[in-house]
PyMOL Python script that loads the backbone (N, CA, C, O; Angstrom):
from pymol import cmd

cmd.read_pdbstr("""\
ATOM      1  N   MET A   1      66.164  82.485 108.290  1.00  0.00           N
ATOM      2  CA  MET A   1      65.757  83.874 108.385  1.00  0.00           C
ATOM      3  C   MET A   1      66.046  84.567 107.061  1.00  0.00           C
ATOM      4  O   MET A   1      67.143  84.465 106.513  1.00  0.00           O
ATOM      5  N   ALA A   2      65.076  85.247 106.578  1.00  0.00           N
ATOM      6  CA  ALA A   2      65.188  85.880 105.267  1.00  0.00           C
ATOM      7  C   ALA A   2      66.117  87.090 105.319  1.00  0.00           C
ATOM      8  O   ALA A   2      66.108  87.863 106.277  1.00  0.00           O
ATOM      9  N   GLY A   3      66.905  87.229 104.284  1.00  0.00           N
ATOM     10  CA  GLY A   3      67.737  88.416 104.137  1.00  0.00           C
ATOM     11  C   GLY A   3      69.140  88.310 104.684  1.00  0.00           C
ATOM     12  O   GLY A   3      69.987  89.130 104.331  1.00  0.00           O
ATOM     13  N   HIS A   4      69.417  87.366 105.506  1.00  0.00           N
ATOM     14  CA  HIS A   4      70.730  87.304 106.143  1.00  0.00           C
ATOM     15  C   HIS A   4      71.835  86.937 105.168  1.00  0.00           C
ATOM     16  O   HIS A   4      72.921  87.515 105.228  1.00  0.00           O
ATOM     17  N   SER A   5      71.591  86.005 104.286  1.00  0.00           N
ATOM     18  CA  SER A   5      72.656  85.581 103.385  1.00  0.00           C
ATOM     19  C   SER A   5      73.000  86.680 102.377  1.00  0.00           C
ATOM     20  O   SER A   5      74.144  86.773 101.934  1.00  0.00           O
ATOM     21  N   HIS A   6      72.027  87.506 102.014  1.00  0.00           N
ATOM     22  CA  HIS A   6      72.294  88.600 101.074  1.00  0.00           C
ATOM     23  C   HIS A   6      73.292  89.591 101.692  1.00  0.00           C
ATOM     24  O   HIS A   6      74.268  89.974 101.048  1.00  0.00           O
ATOM     25  N   TRP A   7      73.048  89.996 102.920  1.00  0.00           N
ATOM     26  CA  TRP A   7      73.950  90.937 103.582  1.00  0.00           C
ATOM     27  C   TRP A   7      75.326  90.324 103.802  1.00  0.00           C
ATOM     28  O   TRP A   7      76.335  91.025 103.725  1.00  0.00           O
ATOM     29  N   ALA A   8      75.377  89.033 104.074  1.00  0.00           N
ATOM     30  CA  ALA A   8      76.667  88.374 104.297  1.00  0.00           C
ATOM     31  C   ALA A   8      77.541  88.488 103.057  1.00  0.00           C
ATOM     32  O   ALA A   8      78.743  88.730 103.167  1.00  0.00           O
ATOM     33  N   GLY A   9      76.952  88.319 101.884  1.00  0.00           N
ATOM     34  CA  GLY A   9      77.709  88.445 100.638  1.00  0.00           C
ATOM     35  C   GLY A   9      78.183  89.866 100.404  1.00  0.00           C
ATOM     36  O   GLY A   9      79.327  90.095 100.011  1.00  0.00           O
ATOM     37  N   ILE A  10      77.295  90.821 100.649  1.00  0.00           N
ATOM     38  CA  ILE A  10      77.637  92.233 100.464  1.00  0.00           C
ATOM     39  C   ILE A  10      78.735  92.635 101.444  1.00  0.00           C
ATOM     40  O   ILE A  10      79.659  93.365 101.085  1.00  0.00           O
ATOM     41  N   LYS A  11      78.630  92.158 102.674  1.00  0.00           N
ATOM     42  CA  LYS A  11      79.575  92.520 103.732  1.00  0.00           C
ATOM     43  C   LYS A  11      81.009  92.184 103.338  1.00  0.00           C
ATOM     44  O   LYS A  11      81.918  92.983 103.562  1.00  0.00           O
ATOM     45  N   HIS A  12      81.215  91.012 102.755  1.00  0.00           N
ATOM     46  CA  HIS A  12      82.564  90.599 102.380  1.00  0.00           C
ATOM     47  C   HIS A  12      83.101  91.430 101.217  1.00  0.00           C
ATOM     48  O   HIS A  12      84.263  91.834 101.228  1.00  0.00           O
ATOM     49  N   LYS A  13      82.264  91.686 100.218  1.00  0.00           N
ATOM     50  CA  LYS A  13      82.699  92.505  99.078  1.00  0.00           C
ATOM     51  C   LYS A  13      82.978  93.933  99.529  1.00  0.00           C
ATOM     52  O   LYS A  13      83.976  94.532  99.131  1.00  0.00           O
ATOM     53  N   LYS A  14      82.094  94.473 100.358  1.00  0.00           N
ATOM     54  CA  LYS A  14      82.248  95.841 100.842  1.00  0.00           C
ATOM     55  C   LYS A  14      83.507  95.971 101.692  1.00  0.00           C
ATOM     56  O   LYS A  14      84.214  96.975 101.608  1.00  0.00           O
ATOM     57  N   GLY A  15      83.783  94.981 102.493  1.00  0.00           N
ATOM     58  CA  GLY A  15      84.979  95.015 103.330  1.00  0.00           C
ATOM     59  C   GLY A  15      86.245  95.103 102.505  1.00  0.00           C
ATOM     60  O   GLY A  15      87.142  95.888 102.813  1.00  0.00           O
ATOM     61  N   ARG A  16      86.320  94.294 101.451  1.00  0.00           N
ATOM     62  CA  ARG A  16      87.498  94.325 100.568  1.00  0.00           C
ATOM     63  C   ARG A  16      87.609  95.671  99.858  1.00  0.00           C
ATOM     64  O   ARG A  16      88.690  96.255  99.780  1.00  0.00           O
ATOM     65  N   ALA A  17      86.478  96.156  99.342  1.00  0.00           N
ATOM     66  CA  ALA A  17      86.485  97.428  98.617  1.00  0.00           C
ATOM     67  C   ALA A  17      86.866  98.580  99.545  1.00  0.00           C
ATOM     68  O   ALA A  17      87.651  99.449  99.165  1.00  0.00           O
ATOM     69  N   ASP A  18      86.319  98.590 100.747  1.00  0.00           N
ATOM     70  CA  ASP A  18      86.625  99.655 101.705  1.00  0.00           C
ATOM     71  C   ASP A  18      88.089  99.632 102.129  1.00  0.00           C
ATOM     72  O   ASP A  18      88.698 100.684 102.322  1.00  0.00           O
ATOM     73  N   LYS A  19      88.648  98.446 102.273  1.00  0.00           N
ATOM     74  CA  LYS A  19      90.058  98.322 102.647  1.00  0.00           C
ATOM     75  C   LYS A  19      90.942  98.914 101.552  1.00  0.00           C
ATOM     76  O   LYS A  19      91.891  99.642 101.842  1.00  0.00           O
ATOM     77  N   GLU A  20      90.633  98.606 100.309  1.00  0.00           N
ATOM     78  CA  GLU A  20      91.398  99.107  99.168  1.00  0.00           C
ATOM     79  C   GLU A  20      91.258 100.629  99.061  1.00  0.00           C
ATOM     80  O   GLU A  20      92.242 101.329  98.821  1.00  0.00           O
ATOM     81  N   ARG A  21      90.036 101.139  99.239  1.00  0.00           N
ATOM     82  CA  ARG A  21      89.780 102.577  99.173  1.00  0.00           C
ATOM     83  C   ARG A  21      90.533 103.295 100.290  1.00  0.00           C
ATOM     84  O   ARG A  21      91.106 104.362 100.071  1.00  0.00           O
ATOM     85  N   SER A  22      90.530 102.720 101.465  1.00  0.00           N
ATOM     86  CA  SER A  22      91.224 103.308 102.602  1.00  0.00           C
ATOM     87  C   SER A  22      92.722 103.394 102.349  1.00  0.00           C
ATOM     88  O   SER A  22      93.361 104.393 102.680  1.00  0.00           O
ATOM     89  N   LYS A  23      93.275 102.340 101.759  1.00  0.00           N
ATOM     90  CA  LYS A  23      94.705 102.316 101.450  1.00  0.00           C
ATOM     91  C   LYS A  23      95.055 103.428 100.456  1.00  0.00           C
ATOM     92  O   LYS A  23      96.067 104.111 100.608  1.00  0.00           O
ATOM     93  N   THR A  24      94.209 103.599  99.444  1.00  0.00           N
ATOM     94  CA  THR A  24      94.439 104.623  98.428  1.00  0.00           C
ATOM     95  C   THR A  24      94.390 106.020  99.037  1.00  0.00           C
ATOM     96  O   THR A  24      95.277 106.836  98.788  1.00  0.00           O
ATOM     97  N   PHE A  25      93.354 106.304  99.840  1.00  0.00           N
ATOM     98  CA  PHE A  25      93.224 107.623 100.436  1.00  0.00           C
ATOM     99  C   PHE A  25      94.348 107.910 101.423  1.00  0.00           C
ATOM    100  O   PHE A  25      94.805 109.049 101.516  1.00  0.00           O
ATOM    101  N   SER A  26      94.798 106.909 102.154  1.00  0.00           N
ATOM    102  CA  SER A  26      95.910 107.100 103.087  1.00  0.00           C
ATOM    103  C   SER A  26      97.184 107.461 102.338  1.00  0.00           C
ATOM    104  O   SER A  26      97.932 108.347 102.751  1.00  0.00           O
ATOM    105  N   LYS A  27      97.418 106.767 101.234  1.00  0.00           N
ATOM    106  CA  LYS A  27      98.608 107.018 100.424  1.00  0.00           C
ATOM    107  C   LYS A  27      98.581 108.444  99.863  1.00  0.00           C
ATOM    108  O   LYS A  27      99.584 109.155  99.926  1.00  0.00           O
ATOM    109  N   LEU A  28      97.436 108.859  99.315  1.00  0.00           N
ATOM    110  CA  LEU A  28      97.316 110.206  98.762  1.00  0.00           C
ATOM    111  C   LEU A  28      97.470 111.269  99.845  1.00  0.00           C
ATOM    112  O   LEU A  28      98.105 112.300  99.623  1.00  0.00           O
ATOM    113  N   SER A  29      96.899 111.021 100.991  1.00  0.00           N
ATOM    114  CA  SER A  29      96.990 111.962 102.095  1.00  0.00           C
ATOM    115  C   SER A  29      98.437 112.154 102.538  1.00  0.00           C
ATOM    116  O   SER A  29      98.862 113.276 102.811  1.00  0.00           O
ATOM    117  N   LYS A  30      99.192 111.062 102.610  1.00  0.00           N
ATOM    118  CA  LYS A  30     100.611 111.149 102.978  1.00  0.00           C
ATOM    119  C   LYS A  30     101.394 111.932 101.931  1.00  0.00           C
ATOM    120  O   LYS A  30     102.235 112.762 102.275  1.00  0.00           O
ATOM    121  N   GLU A  31     101.117 111.669 100.646  1.00  0.00           N
ATOM    122  CA  GLU A  31     101.817 112.377  99.572  1.00  0.00           C
ATOM    123  C   GLU A  31     101.555 113.873  99.647  1.00  0.00           C
ATOM    124  O   GLU A  31     102.480 114.672  99.493  1.00  0.00           O
ATOM    125  N   ILE A  32     100.321 114.258  99.879  1.00  0.00           N
ATOM    126  CA  ILE A  32      99.966 115.676  99.961  1.00  0.00           C
ATOM    127  C   ILE A  32     100.646 116.325 101.160  1.00  0.00           C
ATOM    128  O   ILE A  32     101.158 117.439 101.051  1.00  0.00           O
ATOM    129  N   THR A  33     100.655 115.647 102.293  1.00  0.00           N
ATOM    130  CA  THR A  33     101.288 116.183 103.499  1.00  0.00           C
ATOM    131  C   THR A  33     102.782 116.394 103.295  1.00  0.00           C
ATOM    132  O   THR A  33     103.318 117.445 103.646  1.00  0.00           O
ATOM    133  N   VAL A  34     103.452 115.399 102.731  1.00  0.00           N
ATOM    134  CA  VAL A  34     104.895 115.498 102.492  1.00  0.00           C
ATOM    135  C   VAL A  34     105.192 116.613 101.494  1.00  0.00           C
ATOM    136  O   VAL A  34     106.126 117.389 101.693  1.00  0.00           O
ATOM    137  N   ALA A  35     104.406 116.698 100.427  1.00  0.00           N
ATOM    138  CA  ALA A  35     104.629 117.733  99.411  1.00  0.00           C
ATOM    139  C   ALA A  35     104.452 119.125 100.005  1.00  0.00           C
ATOM    140  O   ALA A  35     105.219 120.031  99.679  1.00  0.00           O
ATOM    141  N   ALA A  36     103.471 119.308 100.856  1.00  0.00           N
ATOM    142  CA  ALA A  36     103.236 120.613 101.470  1.00  0.00           C
ATOM    143  C   ALA A  36     104.353 120.971 102.446  1.00  0.00           C
ATOM    144  O   ALA A  36     104.726 122.138 102.559  1.00  0.00           O
ATOM    145  N   LYS A  37     104.893 119.970 103.154  1.00  0.00           N
ATOM    146  CA  LYS A  37     105.969 120.245 104.110  1.00  0.00           C
ATOM    147  C   LYS A  37     107.287 120.555 103.406  1.00  0.00           C
ATOM    148  O   LYS A  37     108.053 121.398 103.872  1.00  0.00           O
ATOM    149  N   LEU A  38     107.560 119.878 102.283  1.00  0.00           N
ATOM    150  CA  LEU A  38     108.833 120.065 101.594  1.00  0.00           C
ATOM    151  C   LEU A  38     108.903 121.378 100.826  1.00  0.00           C
ATOM    152  O   LEU A  38     109.969 121.985 100.727  1.00  0.00           O
ATOM    153  N   GLY A  39     107.790 121.812 100.293  1.00  0.00           N
ATOM    154  CA  GLY A  39     107.796 123.034  99.492  1.00  0.00           C
ATOM    155  C   GLY A  39     106.774 124.018 100.019  1.00  0.00           C
ATOM    156  O   GLY A  39     106.365 123.974 101.179  1.00  0.00           O
ATOM    157  N   SER A  40     106.386 124.888  99.142  1.00  0.00           N
ATOM    158  CA  SER A  40     105.395 125.892  99.478  1.00  0.00           C
ATOM    159  C   SER A  40     104.008 125.258  99.565  1.00  0.00           C
ATOM    160  O   SER A  40     103.707 124.329  98.815  1.00  0.00           O
ATOM    161  N   PRO A  41     103.166 125.745 100.464  1.00  0.00           N
ATOM    162  CA  PRO A  41     101.806 125.204 100.536  1.00  0.00           C
ATOM    163  C   PRO A  41     100.914 125.672  99.386  1.00  0.00           C
ATOM    164  O   PRO A  41      99.788 125.197  99.235  1.00  0.00           O
ATOM    165  N   GLU A  42     101.422 126.605  98.574  1.00  0.00           N
ATOM    166  CA  GLU A  42     100.676 127.087  97.409  1.00  0.00           C
ATOM    167  C   GLU A  42     100.787 126.089  96.265  1.00  0.00           C
ATOM    168  O   GLU A  42     101.888 125.669  95.911  1.00  0.00           O
ATOM    169  N   ILE A  43      99.666 125.711  95.692  1.00  0.00           N
ATOM    170  CA  ILE A  43      99.653 124.733  94.595  1.00  0.00           C
ATOM    171  C   ILE A  43     100.372 125.275  93.362  1.00  0.00           C
ATOM    172  O   ILE A  43     101.061 124.526  92.668  1.00  0.00           O
ATOM    173  N   ASN A  44     100.220 126.566  93.085  1.00  0.00           N
ATOM    174  CA  ASN A  44     100.817 127.150  91.878  1.00  0.00           C
ATOM    175  C   ASN A  44     102.339 127.171  91.913  1.00  0.00           C
ATOM    176  O   ASN A  44     102.978 127.092  90.863  1.00  0.00           O
ATOM    177  N   SER A  45     102.930 127.276  93.092  1.00  0.00           N
ATOM    178  CA  SER A  45     104.385 127.368  93.185  1.00  0.00           C
ATOM    179  C   SER A  45     105.046 126.071  93.653  1.00  0.00           C
ATOM    180  O   SER A  45     106.263 126.039  93.837  1.00  0.00           O
ATOM    181  N   ASN A  46     104.275 125.010  93.846  1.00  0.00           N
ATOM    182  CA  ASN A  46     104.826 123.741  94.305  1.00  0.00           C
ATOM    183  C   ASN A  46     104.400 122.630  93.340  1.00  0.00           C
ATOM    184  O   ASN A  46     103.292 122.103  93.448  1.00  0.00           O
ATOM    185  N   PRO A  47     105.277 122.275  92.398  1.00  0.00           N
ATOM    186  CA  PRO A  47     104.903 121.260  91.403  1.00  0.00           C
ATOM    187  C   PRO A  47     104.632 119.882  92.005  1.00  0.00           C
ATOM    188  O   PRO A  47     103.806 119.128  91.490  1.00  0.00           O
ATOM    189  N   ARG A  48     105.324 119.555  93.089  1.00  0.00           N
ATOM    190  CA  ARG A  48     105.098 118.248  93.725  1.00  0.00           C
ATOM    191  C   ARG A  48     103.701 118.182  94.338  1.00  0.00           C
ATOM    192  O   ARG A  48     103.026 117.155  94.266  1.00  0.00           O
ATOM    193  N   LEU A  49     103.282 119.278  94.936  1.00  0.00           N
ATOM    194  CA  LEU A  49     101.945 119.347  95.515  1.00  0.00           C
ATOM    195  C   LEU A  49     100.888 119.310  94.415  1.00  0.00           C
ATOM    196  O   LEU A  49      99.837 118.689  94.576  1.00  0.00           O
ATOM    197  N   ARG A  50     101.167 119.967  93.314  1.00  0.00           N
ATOM    198  CA  ARG A  50     100.237 119.966  92.184  1.00  0.00           C
ATOM    199  C   ARG A  50     100.067 118.554  91.630  1.00  0.00           C
ATOM    200  O   ARG A  50      98.965 118.173  91.237  1.00  0.00           O
ATOM    201  N   ALA A  51     101.145 117.779  91.596  1.00  0.00           N
ATOM    202  CA  ALA A  51     101.095 116.412  91.068  1.00  0.00           C
ATOM    203  C   ALA A  51     100.392 115.461  92.036  1.00  0.00           C
ATOM    204  O   ALA A  51      99.786 114.476  91.615  1.00  0.00           O
ATOM    205  N   ALA A  52     100.476 115.756  93.324  1.00  0.00           N
ATOM    206  CA  ALA A  52      99.841 114.880  94.323  1.00  0.00           C
ATOM    207  C   ALA A  52      98.386 115.147  94.376  1.00  0.00           C
ATOM    208  O   ALA A  52      97.670 114.515  95.153  1.00  0.00           O
TER     209      ALA A  52
END
""", "prot")
cmd.dss("prot")
cmd.show_as("cartoon", "prot")
cmd.util.cbc("prot")
cmd.orient("prot")
């Protein structure tokens, strides 16, 4: 059947890339949440939040 092997290759690469992207966004989201809870929710007055 035409086309199946092409998607199979893309599927594996996309899966790895999506897993890595998900890990990065989860990490950033946690950092932002912790920074907002520890200090002020204002970016200008919270250097940790500004860095995250």
